[in-house]
BAVO-664770 format. One record per residue: residue in three letters; chain; x, y, z of N, C-alpha, C, CB in turn. Coordinates in nm, 2 decimals, padded with zeros to 4 digits, always signed. Glycine has a CB too. Layout:
# residues N
   lopa   mike     n.xx     n.yy     n.zz    ca.xx    ca.yy    ca.zz     c.xx     c.yy     c.zz    cb.xx    cb.yy    cb.zz
    ALA      A        X        Y        Z        X        Y        Z        X        Y        Z        X        Y        Z
...
END
This chain:
# residues 183
   lopa   mike     n.xx     n.yy     n.zz    ca.xx    ca.yy    ca.zz     c.xx     c.yy     c.zz    cb.xx    cb.yy    cb.zz
    MET      A   +14.45   +02.33   -05.68   +14.54   +02.23   -05.73   +14.63   +02.29   -05.84   +14.46   +02.11   -05.78
    ARG      A   +14.57   +02.36   -05.93   +14.65   +02.41   -06.04   +14.76   +02.51   -05.99   +14.55   +02.49   -06.14
    GLY      A   +14.72   +02.60   -05.90   +14.82   +02.69   -05.84   +14.94   +02.62   -05.78   +14.76   +02.78   -05.75
    LEU      A   +14.91   +02.51   -05.71   +15.01   +02.43   -05.64   +15.10   +02.37   -05.74   +14.95   +02.32   -05.55
    VAL      A   +15.05   +02.31   -05.85   +15.13   +02.25   -05.95   +15.22   +02.35   -06.02   +15.04   +02.18   -06.05
    GLU      A   +15.16   +02.47   -06.05   +15.24   +02.57   -06.11   +15.35   +02.62   -06.02   +15.15   +02.69   -06.15
    PHE      A   +15.33   +02.63   -05.89   +15.43   +02.67   -05.79   +15.54   +02.56   -05.79   +15.37   +02.68   -05.65
    LEU      A   +15.50   +02.43   -05.78   +15.60   +02.33   -05.77   +15.68   +02.31   -05.90   +15.53   +02.19   -05.75
    MET      A   +15.62   +02.34   -06.02   +15.69   +02.34   -06.14   +15.80   +02.44   -06.15   +15.59   +02.35   -06.26
    GLY      A   +15.78   +02.55   -06.08   +15.88   +02.66   -06.07   +16.01   +02.62   -05.99   +15.82   +02.78   -06.02
    ILE      A   +16.00   +02.52   -05.91   +16.11   +02.48   -05.83   +16.19   +02.37   -05.91   +16.06   +02.43   -05.69
    TRP      A   +16.31   +02.40   -05.95   +16.38   +02.31   -06.04   +16.39   +02.17   -06.00   +16.52   +02.36   -06.06
    PRO      A   +16.43   +02.13   -05.88   +16.44   +01.99   -05.84   +16.31   +01.92   -05.85   +16.50   +01.97   -05.70
    ILE      A   +16.20   +01.99   -05.80   +16.07   +01.93   -05.81   +16.03   +01.92   -05.95   +15.97   +02.02   -05.73
    ASN      A   +16.06   +02.02   -06.03   +16.02   +02.01   -06.18   +16.09   +01.89   -06.24   +16.07   +02.14   -06.25
    TRP      A   +16.21   +01.87   -06.21   +16.28   +01.75   -06.27   +16.22   +01.62   -06.22   +16.43   +01.76   -06.22
    LEU      A   +16.19   +01.61   -06.09   +16.13   +01.49   -06.03   +15.99   +01.46   -06.10   +16.11   +01.51   -05.88
    ILE      A   +15.91   +01.57   -06.11   +15.78   +01.55   -06.17   +15.79   +01.50   -06.32   +15.70   +01.68   -06.17
    THR      A   +15.89   +01.56   -06.39   +15.91   +01.52   -06.53   +15.95   +01.37   -06.54   +16.02   +01.61   -06.59
    VAL      A   +16.04   +01.33   -06.45   +16.08   +01.19   -06.45   +15.96   +01.10   -06.42   +16.20   +01.17   -06.35
    ILE      A   +15.89   +01.13   -06.32   +15.77   +01.05   -06.28   +15.67   +01.05   -06.40   +15.70   +01.10   -06.15
    TRP      A   +15.64   +01.16   -06.45   +15.55   +01.17   -06.56   +15.59   +01.09   -06.68   +15.53   +01.32   -06.61
    ARG      A   +15.72   +01.09   -06.71   +15.77   +01.02   -06.83   +15.78   +00.86   -06.81   +15.91   +01.07   -06.86
    TYR      A   +15.82   +00.82   -06.69   +15.85   +00.68   -06.67   +15.75   +00.60   -06.58   +15.99   +00.67   -06.61
    ALA      A   +15.67   +00.67   -06.51   +15.58   +00.59   -06.42   +15.47   +00.52   -06.51   +15.51   +00.69   -06.32
    PRO      A   +15.44   +00.40   -06.47   +15.34   +00.32   -06.54   +15.19   +00.36   -06.51   +15.36   +00.17   -06.51
    PHE      A   +15.15   +00.48   -06.55   +15.02   +00.52   -06.52   +14.92   +00.44   -06.60   +15.00   +00.67   -06.56
    PRO      A   +14.80   +00.43   -06.55   +14.69   +00.36   -06.62   +14.66   +00.42   -06.75   +14.56   +00.35   -06.53
    ARG      A   +14.62   +00.35   -06.85   +14.58   +00.40   -06.98   +14.49   +00.51   -06.97   +14.53   +00.28   -07.07
    GLY      A   +14.52   +00.62   -07.04   +14.43   +00.74   -07.05   +14.45   +00.84   -06.93   +14.29   +00.70   -07.04
    PHE      A   +14.53   +00.80   -06.83   +14.56   +00.89   -06.72   +14.62   +01.02   -06.76   +14.64   +00.82   -06.61
    ARG      A   +14.73   +01.01   -06.84   +14.80   +01.13   -06.88   +14.71   +01.23   -06.96   +14.92   +01.10   -06.97
    SER      A   +14.63   +01.17   -07.05   +14.53   +01.25   -07.12   +14.43   +01.32   -07.04   +14.46   +01.16   -07.23
    ARG      A   +14.38   +01.25   -06.94   +14.29   +01.32   -06.84   +14.35   +01.43   -06.77   +14.23   +01.21   -06.75
    ILE      A   +14.47   +01.41   -06.72   +14.55   +01.52   -06.65   +14.57   +01.64   -06.74   +14.68   +01.46   -06.60
    ILE      A   +14.61   +01.61   -06.86   +14.64   +01.72   -06.95   +14.51   +01.80   -06.98   +14.70   +01.67   -07.08
    ARG      A   +14.40   +01.73   -07.01   +14.27   +01.79   -07.04   +14.22   +01.87   -06.92   +14.17   +01.69   -07.08
    SER      A   +14.24   +01.82   -06.80   +14.19   +01.89   -06.68   +14.28   +02.01   -06.65   +14.17   +01.80   -06.56
    ALA      A   +14.40   +02.01   -06.68   +14.49   +02.12   -06.65   +14.49   +02.23   -06.75   +14.63   +02.06   -06.63
    ASN      A   +14.43   +02.21   -06.87   +14.43   +02.31   -06.97   +14.30   +02.37   -07.00   +14.49   +02.26   -07.10
    ASP      A   +14.29   +02.49   -07.04   +14.17   +02.56   -07.08   +14.11   +02.49   -07.20   +14.19   +02.71   -07.11
    ARG      A   +13.98   +02.49   -07.21   +13.91   +02.44   -07.33   +13.86   +02.55   -07.41   +13.79   +02.34   -07.28
    PHE      A   +13.87   +02.53   -07.54   +13.83   +02.63   -07.64   +13.74   +02.57   -07.74   +13.96   +02.69   -07.71
    LEU      A   +13.65   +02.65   -07.79   +13.57   +02.62   -07.91   +13.65   +02.66   -08.03   +13.43   +02.68   -07.91
    VAL      A   +13.64   +02.60   -08.14   +13.71   +02.64   -08.26   +13.61   +02.67   -08.36   +13.81   +02.52   -08.31
    GLY      A   +13.61   +02.80   -08.40   +13.52   +02.85   -08.51   +13.60   +02.86   -08.64   +13.46   +02.98   -08.47
    VAL      A   +13.53   +02.84   -08.75   +13.59   +02.86   -08.88   +13.50   +02.95   -08.96   +13.61   +02.72   -08.95
    MET      A   +13.56   +03.05   -09.02   +13.49   +03.15   -09.11   +13.56   +03.16   -09.24   +13.48   +03.29   -09.04
    VAL      A   +13.49   +03.22   -09.34   +13.54   +03.24   -09.47   +13.51   +03.38   -09.51   +13.49   +03.14   -09.57
    VAL      A   +13.61   +03.44   -09.58   +13.60   +03.58   -09.64   +13.59   +03.55   -09.79   +13.72   +03.67   -09.60
    ILE      A   +13.48   +03.59   -09.85   +13.45   +03.57   -09.99   +13.43   +03.71   -10.05   +13.33   +03.48   -10.02
    LEU      A   +13.51   +03.74   -10.16   +13.49   +03.86   -10.23   +13.45   +03.82   -10.38   +13.62   +03.95   -10.23
    ASP      A   +13.36   +03.90   -10.43   +13.32   +03.87   -10.57   +13.42   +03.94   -10.67   +13.18   +03.91   -10.61
    GLU      A   +13.40   +03.93   -10.80   +13.49   +03.99   -10.89   +13.50   +04.15   -10.88   +13.46   +03.95   -11.03
    ASN      A   +13.40   +04.21   -10.82   +13.40   +04.35   -10.80   +13.45   +04.39   -10.66   +13.25   +04.40   -10.82
    GLY      A   +13.50   +04.30   -10.58   +13.55   +04.33   -10.45   +13.45   +04.34   -10.34   +13.63   +04.46   -10.46
    ARG      A   +13.33   +04.30   -10.37   +13.22   +04.31   -10.27   +13.23   +04.19   -10.18   +13.08   +04.32   -10.33
    LEU      A   +13.20   +04.21   -10.05   +13.21   +04.11   -09.94   +13.08   +04.03   -09.93   +13.24   +04.17   -09.81
    PHE      A   +13.09   +03.90   -09.92   +12.97   +03.81   -09.91   +12.94   +03.80   -09.76   +13.00   +03.67   -09.97
    LEU      A   +12.82   +03.82   -09.72   +12.77   +03.81   -09.58   +12.64   +03.73   -09.58   +12.75   +03.95   -09.52
    VAL      A   +12.62   +03.67   -09.46   +12.49   +03.60   -09.44   +12.42   +03.67   -09.33   +12.52   +03.45   -09.40
    ARG      A   +12.28   +03.66   -09.34   +12.20   +03.72   -09.23   +12.14   +03.60   -09.16   +12.08   +03.81   -09.29
    ASN      A   +12.17   +03.59   -09.03   +12.12   +03.48   -08.95   +11.98   +03.51   -08.90   +12.22   +03.46   -08.83
    THR      A   +11.92   +03.40   -08.84   +11.78   +03.41   -08.80   +11.78   +03.41   -08.64   +11.71   +03.28   -08.84
    TYR      A   +11.89   +03.41   -08.57   +11.89   +03.39   -08.43   +11.94   +03.51   -08.35   +11.97   +03.27   -08.39
    ASP      A   +12.00   +03.61   -08.41   +12.05   +03.73   -08.33   +12.00   +03.86   -08.39   +12.20   +03.72   -08.32
    PRO      A   +11.89   +03.92   -08.35   +11.84   +04.04   -08.41   +11.94   +04.16   -08.40   +11.71   +04.07   -08.35
    ARG      A   +12.02   +04.16   -08.30   +12.11   +04.28   -08.28   +12.23   +04.27   -08.39   +12.18   +04.28   -08.14
    TYR      A   +12.28   +04.15   -08.40   +12.39   +04.13   -08.50   +12.36   +04.03   -08.60   +12.53   +04.10   -08.42
    SER      A   +12.27   +04.06   -08.69   +12.21   +03.96   -08.78   +12.31   +03.93   -08.90   +12.08   +04.01   -08.83
    TRP      A   +12.40   +04.02   -08.93   +12.48   +03.99   -09.05   +12.62   +03.95   -09.00   +12.50   +04.12   -09.14
    SER      A   +12.68   +03.85   -09.08   +12.81   +03.80   -09.04   +12.88   +03.73   -09.16   +12.80   +03.70   -08.92
    LEU      A   +13.01   +03.70   -09.14   +13.08   +03.62   -09.23   +13.02   +03.48   -09.22   +13.23   +03.62   -09.21
    PRO      A   +13.02   +03.40   -09.33   +12.97   +03.26   -09.31   +13.07   +03.18   -09.23   +12.96   +03.20   -09.45
    GLY      A   +13.02   +03.09   -09.15   +13.11   +03.01   -09.06   +13.03   +02.93   -08.96   +13.21   +03.10   -08.99
    GLY      A   +13.11   +02.86   -08.88   +13.04   +02.78   -08.77   +13.15   +02.72   -08.69   +12.96   +02.68   -08.84
    TRP      A   +13.10   +02.63   -08.60   +13.19   +02.56   -08.50   +13.24   +02.43   -08.56   +13.12   +02.54   -08.37
    MET      A   +13.36   +02.40   -08.53   +13.42   +02.27   -08.58   +13.37   +02.16   -08.49   +13.57   +02.28   -08.58
    GLY      A   +13.35   +02.05   -08.55   +13.31   +01.93   -08.47   +13.44   +01.85   -08.44   +13.21   +01.84   -08.56
    ARG      A   +13.42   +01.75   -08.35   +13.53   +01.67   -08.31   +13.58   +01.59   -08.43   +13.49   +01.57   -08.20
    ASN      A   +13.71   +01.58   -08.45   +13.78   +01.51   -08.56   +13.75   +01.57   -08.69   +13.74   +01.37   -08.56
    GLU      A   +13.71   +01.69   -08.70   +13.68   +01.76   -08.83   +13.80   +01.85   -08.86   +13.55   +01.84   -08.82
    GLN      A   +13.84   +01.86   -08.98   +13.95   +01.95   -09.03   +13.88   +02.09   -09.05   +14.02   +01.90   -09.15
    PRO      A   +13.96   +02.20   -09.03   +13.90   +02.33   -09.05   +13.85   +02.36   -09.19   +14.00   +02.43   -09.02
    ASP      A   +13.92   +02.32   -09.29   +13.87   +02.34   -09.43   +13.75   +02.26   -09.46   +13.98   +02.31   -09.53
    GLU      A   +13.74   +02.14   -09.40   +13.62   +02.06   -09.42   +13.50   +02.12   -09.35   +13.64   +01.91   -09.37
    CYS      A   +13.53   +02.18   -09.23   +13.42   +02.24   -09.15   +13.36   +02.36   -09.23   +13.48   +02.29   -09.02
    ILE      A   +13.44   +02.45   -09.28   +13.38   +02.56   -09.35   +13.31   +02.52   -09.48   +13.49   +02.67   -09.38
    ARG      A   +13.36   +02.42   -09.55   +13.28   +02.37   -09.66   +13.14   +02.32   -09.62   +13.36   +02.27   -09.74
    ARG      A   +13.15   +02.24   -09.51   +13.02   +02.18   -09.46   +12.93   +02.29   -09.41   +13.05   +02.08   -09.34
    GLU      A   +12.98   +02.38   -09.33   +12.89   +02.49   -09.28   +12.83   +02.57   -09.40   +12.97   +02.58   -09.19
    MET      A   +12.91   +02.60   -09.49   +12.86   +02.68   -09.61   +12.75   +02.61   -09.68   +12.98   +02.72   -09.70
    PHE      A   +12.77   +02.48   -09.71   +12.67   +02.41   -09.78   +12.54   +02.39   -09.70   +12.73   +02.27   -09.82
    GLU      A   +12.56   +02.35   -09.57   +12.44   +02.33   -09.49   +12.36   +02.45   -09.47   +12.49   +02.27   -09.35
    GLU      A   +12.43   +02.57   -09.45   +12.35   +02.69   -09.42   +12.31   +02.77   -09.54   +12.44   +02.77   -09.33
    THR      A   +12.37   +02.75   -09.65   +12.33   +02.83   -09.77   +12.30   +02.76   -09.89   +12.44   +02.93   -09.80
    GLY      A   +12.35   +02.63   -09.91   +12.34   +02.56   -10.03   +12.45   +02.58   -10.13   +12.21   +02.59   -10.09
    TYR      A   +12.54   +02.67   -10.09   +12.66   +02.70   -10.18   +12.77   +02.61   -10.16   +12.70   +02.84   -10.17
    GLU      A   +12.84   +02.57   -10.26   +12.97   +02.49   -10.25   +13.08   +02.59   -10.24   +12.99   +02.39   -10.37
    LEU      A   +13.19   +02.56   -10.17   +13.29   +02.65   -10.15   +13.43   +02.59   -10.18   +13.29   +02.69   -10.00
    ASP      A   +13.51   +02.67   -10.25   +13.65   +02.64   -10.27   +13.73   +02.72   -10.17   +13.70   +02.67   -10.42
    VAL      A   +13.81   +02.66   -10.09   +13.89   +02.73   -09.99   +14.02   +02.76   -10.06   +13.91   +02.64   -09.86
    ASP      A   +14.06   +02.89   -10.06   +14.18   +02.93   -10.13   +14.30   +02.92   -10.04   +14.17   +03.07   -10.18
    TYR      A   +14.30   +02.99   -09.92   +14.41   +02.99   -09.83   +14.37   +03.04   -09.69   +14.53   +03.07   -09.89
    LEU      A   +14.45   +03.01   -09.60   +14.43   +03.06   -09.46   +14.46   +03.21   -09.45   +14.52   +02.98   -09.36
    LEU      A   +14.37   +03.28   -09.41   +14.39   +03.43   -09.39   +14.44   +03.47   -09.26   +14.25   +03.50   -09.42
    ALA      A   +14.38   +03.41   -09.15   +14.43   +03.44   -09.02   +14.37   +03.35   -08.91   +14.38   +03.59   -08.98
    THR      A   +14.43   +03.35   -08.80   +14.37   +03.29   -08.68   +14.36   +03.39   -08.57   +14.45   +03.16   -08.63
    ARG      A   +14.26   +03.39   -08.49   +14.24   +03.49   -08.39   +14.17   +03.43   -08.27   +14.16   +03.61   -08.44
    THR      A   +14.20   +03.48   -08.15   +14.11   +03.44   -08.04   +14.00   +03.54   -08.02   +14.20   +03.44   -07.90
    HIS      A   +13.89   +03.50   -07.97   +13.78   +03.59   -07.95   +13.80   +03.67   -07.83   +13.64   +03.50   -07.93
    PRO      A   +13.76   +03.80   -07.83   +13.79   +03.89   -07.72   +13.72   +03.85   -07.59   +13.75   +04.03   -07.75
    ARG      A   +13.60   +03.78   -07.60   +13.53   +03.75   -07.47   +13.49   +03.61   -07.45   +13.40   +03.83   -07.47
    LEU      A   +13.51   +03.53   -07.55   +13.47   +03.38   -07.55   +13.60   +03.30   -07.54   +13.38   +03.34   -07.66
    PRO      A   +13.59   +03.18   -07.48   +13.70   +03.09   -07.49   +13.70   +03.02   -07.63   +13.70   +02.98   -07.37
    SER      A   +13.74   +03.09   -07.73   +13.73   +03.03   -07.86   +13.85   +03.08   -07.95   +13.60   +03.06   -07.93
    VAL      A   +13.88   +03.01   -08.05   +13.98   +03.04   -08.15   +13.91   +03.04   -08.28   +14.10   +02.94   -08.15
    ASP      A   +13.92   +03.15   -08.36   +13.86   +03.15   -08.49   +13.97   +03.13   -08.60   +13.79   +03.29   -08.51
    ILE      A   +13.94   +03.05   -08.70   +14.03   +03.02   -08.81   +13.95   +03.09   -08.93   +14.05   +02.87   -08.83
    ILE      A   +14.02   +03.18   -09.00   +13.96   +03.25   -09.11   +14.03   +03.22   -09.24   +13.96   +03.41   -09.08
    TYR      A   +13.95   +03.18   -09.33   +14.00   +03.14   -09.47   +13.95   +03.25   -09.57   +13.95   +03.00   -09.51
    ARG      A   +14.03   +03.25   -09.68   +13.98   +03.32   -09.80   +13.92   +03.21   -09.89   +14.09   +03.40   -09.87
    GLY      A   +13.81   +03.23   -09.96   +13.75   +03.13   -10.04   +13.66   +03.20   -10.14   +13.67   +03.03   -09.96
    ARG      A   +13.60   +03.11   -10.22   +13.51   +03.16   -10.33   +13.40   +03.05   -10.35   +13.58   +03.18   -10.46
    ILE      A   +13.28   +03.11   -10.38   +13.17   +03.02   -10.41   +13.20   +02.95   -10.55   +13.03   +03.10   -10.42
    SER      A   +13.18   +02.82   -10.55   +13.22   +02.74   -10.67   +13.09   +02.67   -10.73   +13.32   +02.64   -10.64
    GLY      A   +12.98   +02.68   -10.66   +12.86   +02.61   -10.72   +12.75   +02.62   -10.62   +12.89   +02.47   -10.76
    GLY      A   +12.64   +02.55   -10.66   +12.52   +02.55   -10.57   +12.43   +02.66   -10.59   +12.57   +02.55   -10.42
    THR      A   +12.31   +02.65   -10.52   +12.21   +02.75   -10.53   +12.17   +02.79   -10.39   +12.09   +02.70   -10.62
    PHE      A   +12.15   +02.92   -10.37   +12.11   +02.96   -10.23   +11.97   +02.91   -10.20   +12.11   +03.12   -10.22
    ARG      A   +11.97   +02.86   -10.07   +11.84   +02.82   -10.01   +11.85   +02.86   -09.86   +11.82   +02.66   -10.02
    THR      A   +11.74   +02.91   -09.81   +11.74   +02.94   -09.67   +11.75   +02.82   -09.58   +11.60   +03.02   -09.63
    SER      A   +11.79   +02.84   -09.46   +11.80   +02.73   -09.37   +11.75   +02.77   -09.23   +11.95   +02.68   -09.36
    ALA      A   +11.76   +02.69   -09.13   +11.71   +02.72   -09.00   +11.80   +02.84   -08.94   +11.72   +02.60   -08.90
    GLU      A   +11.92   +02.85   -08.99   +12.01   +02.95   -08.94   +12.03   +03.07   -09.02   +12.15   +02.89   -08.91
    ILE      A   +12.01   +03.06   -09.16   +12.04   +03.17   -09.25   +11.92   +03.20   -09.33   +12.16   +03.13   -09.34
    ALA      A   +11.88   +03.33   -09.32   +11.76   +03.38   -09.39   +11.79   +03.45   -09.53   +11.68   +03.47   -09.30
    GLU      A   +11.91   +03.50   -09.54   +11.94   +03.58   -09.66   +12.09   +03.59   -09.67   +11.88   +03.73   -09.64
    VAL      A   +12.14   +03.61   -09.79   +12.28   +03.63   -09.82   +12.29   +03.75   -09.91   +12.35   +03.51   -09.88
    GLY      A   +12.41   +03.81   -09.92   +12.43   +03.92   -10.01   +12.58   +03.96   -10.02   +12.35   +04.04   -09.97
    PHE      A   +12.61   +04.03   -10.13   +12.74   +04.08   -10.15   +12.73   +04.23   -10.13   +12.80   +04.06   -10.30
    PHE      A   +12.83   +04.29   -10.05   +12.82   +04.43   -10.01   +12.95   +04.50   -10.03   +12.78   +04.44   -09.86
    GLU      A   +12.94   +04.62   -10.08   +13.06   +04.71   -10.09   +13.12   +04.72   -09.95   +13.03   +04.85   -10.15
    LEU      A   +13.25   +04.72   -09.94   +13.32   +04.73   -09.81   +13.29   +04.86   -09.74   +13.47   +04.72   -09.83
    ASP      A   +13.26   +04.97   -09.81   +13.22   +05.10   -09.75   +13.07   +05.11   -09.73   +13.28   +05.21   -09.82
    GLU      A   +12.99   +05.01   -09.76   +12.85   +05.01   -09.75   +12.79   +04.88   -09.69   +12.78   +05.04   -09.89
    LEU      A   +12.85   +04.84   -09.58   +12.81   +04.72   -09.51   +12.68   +04.74   -09.44   +12.92   +04.67   -09.41
    PRO      A   +12.60   +04.63   -09.42   +12.47   +04.65   -09.36   +12.48   +04.67   -09.21   +12.38   +04.52   -09.39
    ASP      A   +12.38   +04.74   -09.16   +12.37   +04.75   -09.01   +12.35   +04.62   -08.95   +12.25   +04.85   -08.97
    GLY      A   +12.41   +04.60   -08.83   +12.39   +04.47   -08.76   +12.50   +04.37   -08.79   +12.26   +04.41   -08.80
    LEU      A   +12.61   +04.42   -08.85   +12.73   +04.33   -08.88   +12.80   +04.31   -08.74   +12.83   +04.40   -08.98
    MET      A   +12.83   +04.18   -08.71   +12.89   +04.15   -08.59   +13.02   +04.23   -08.57   +12.92   +04.00   -08.58
    PRO      A   +13.04   +04.29   -08.45   +13.16   +04.37   -08.42   +13.29   +04.30   -08.44   +13.15   +04.43   -08.28
    VAL      A   +13.29   +04.17   -08.40   +13.41   +04.09   -08.42   +13.44   +04.08   -08.57   +13.39   +03.95   -08.36
    HIS      A   +13.34   +04.07   -08.66   +13.36   +04.05   -08.80   +13.40   +04.19   -08.86   +13.23   +04.00   -08.87
    GLN      A   +13.35   +04.30   -08.80   +13.40   +04.43   -08.85   +13.55   +04.44   -08.83   +13.32   +04.54   -08.78
    ARG      A   +13.60   +04.40   -08.71   +13.74   +04.41   -08.68   +13.82   +04.32   -08.78   +13.77   +04.37   -08.54
    LEU      A   +13.76   +04.21   -08.82   +13.83   +04.12   -08.91   +13.86   +04.18   -09.05   +13.76   +03.99   -08.93
    LEU      A   +13.78   +04.28   -09.08   +13.79   +04.35   -09.21   +13.92   +04.42   -09.23   +13.68   +04.44   -09.24
    SER      A   +13.99   +04.46   -09.12   +14.12   +04.51   -09.13   +14.22   +04.41   -09.18   +14.17   +04.57   -08.99
    LEU      A   +14.20   +04.28   -09.15   +14.28   +04.17   -09.20   +14.26   +04.16   -09.35   +14.25   +04.04   -09.14
    LEU      A   +14.14   +04.19   -09.40   +14.11   +04.18   -09.54   +14.19   +04.29   -09.62   +13.96   +04.20   -09.56
    GLU      A   +14.20   +04.40   -09.56   +14.27   +04.51   -09.62   +14.42   +04.48   -09.63   +14.25   +04.64   -09.55
    ILE      A   +14.47   +04.42   -09.52   +14.61   +04.38   -09.52   +14.63   +04.27   -09.63   +14.66   +04.32   -09.38
    ASP      A   +14.54   +04.18   -09.64   +14.55   +04.07   -09.74   +14.55   +04.13   -09.88   +14.43   +03.97   -09.72
    ARG      A   +14.46   +04.22   -09.90   +14.46   +04.29   -10.04   +14.59   +04.35   -10.07   +14.35   +04.39   -10.04
    MET      A   +14.65   +04.42   -09.97   +14.78   +04.49   -10.00   +14.89   +04.38   -10.03   +14.82   +04.57   -09.88
    ILE      A   +14.89   +04.27   -09.96   +14.99   +04.17   -09.99   +14.97   +04.11   -10.13   +14.98   +04.06   -09.88
    ASN      A   +14.85   +04.08   -10.16   +14.82   +04.03   -10.30   +14.85   +04.12   -10.41   +14.67   +03.99   -10.31
    GLN      A   +14.83   +04.25   -10.38   +14.87   +04.35   -10.49   +15.02   +04.36   -10.50   +14.81   +04.49   -10.45
    ASN      A   +15.09   +04.35   -10.39   +15.24   +04.35   -10.40   +15.29   +04.23   -10.47   +15.30   +04.35   -10.26
    GLN      A   +15.23   +04.11   -10.44   +15.27   +03.99   -10.51   +15.24   +04.00   -10.66   +15.20   +03.86   -10.45
    THR      A   +15.13   +04.05   -10.70   +15.09   +04.07   -10.84   +15.19   +04.16   -10.90   +14.94   +04.11   -10.85
    SER      A   +15.21   +04.27   -10.84   +15.30   +04.37   -10.89   +15.44   +04.32   -10.91   +15.31   +04.50   -10.80
    ASP      A   +15.49   +04.24   -10.81   +15.62   +04.18   -10.82   +15.63   +04.08   -10.94   +15.66   +04.10   -10.69
    SER      A   +15.53   +04.00   -10.96   +15.53   +03.90   -11.07   +15.51   +03.97   -11.21   +15.42   +03.80   -11.05
    ASP      A   +15.45   +04.09   -11.21   +15.43   +04.16   -11.33   +15.57   +04.22   -11.38   +15.33   +04.28   -11.32
    HIS      A   +15.65   +04.26   -11.29   +15.78   +04.31   -11.32   +15.89   +04.21   -11.35   +15.83   +04.40   -11.21
    GLY      A   +15.87   +04.09   -11.30   +15.96   +03.98   -11.33   +16.10   +04.01   -11.27   +15.97   +03.95   -11.47
    ASP      A   +16.19   +03.92   -11.30   +16.33   +03.94   -11.25   +16.40   +04.03   -11.35   +16.40   +03.80   -11.23
    GLN      A   +16.43   +04.15   -11.31   +16.49   +04.25   -11.40   +16.64   +04.25   -11.38   +16.44   +04.39   -11.37
    GLY      A   +16.70   +04.16   -11.30   +16.84   +04.15   -11.27   +16.91   +04.07   -11.37   +16.87   +04.11   -11.13
    SER      A   +16.84   +03.98   -11.46   +16.91   +03.89   -11.55   +16.93   +03.95   -11.69   +16.84   +03.77   -11.56
END
């Protein structure tokens, strides 16, 4: 069915006709939404946070469910009607007991093998006390050149974004230190 619709959409007069029918036909309530949902891929939305301490060390969590890749950035899956920044705050508190301040959006990426989109924020721990949970057994701050074995490969690749982010922030700091020298 999908191939037929894509073929027909490529034929201009048919495309025009379908658009007119789609726009003006009195379809039953919810019909258009069901068609759109069935015609499009479905994705999970994951949210993660990159946290660095004052010494530039990276905050990681050790999960209880994957012995091969036990260390990762804190994060989780978004729920229906949940905002990404709310999701990462909720996940961080539920899994570690820490409260989180979200600073800014660092990146969005698709997962190489899963039908998912990851939203990555920069943030900082603003309160709370660590407690283990059903998902997280341990947390720690690690030097970027001394990361623990078992770090998820996807998260290792995200560290290149962290380096780019650092360079941008250093440039912005450097620019503000020099001020406007043209006046």
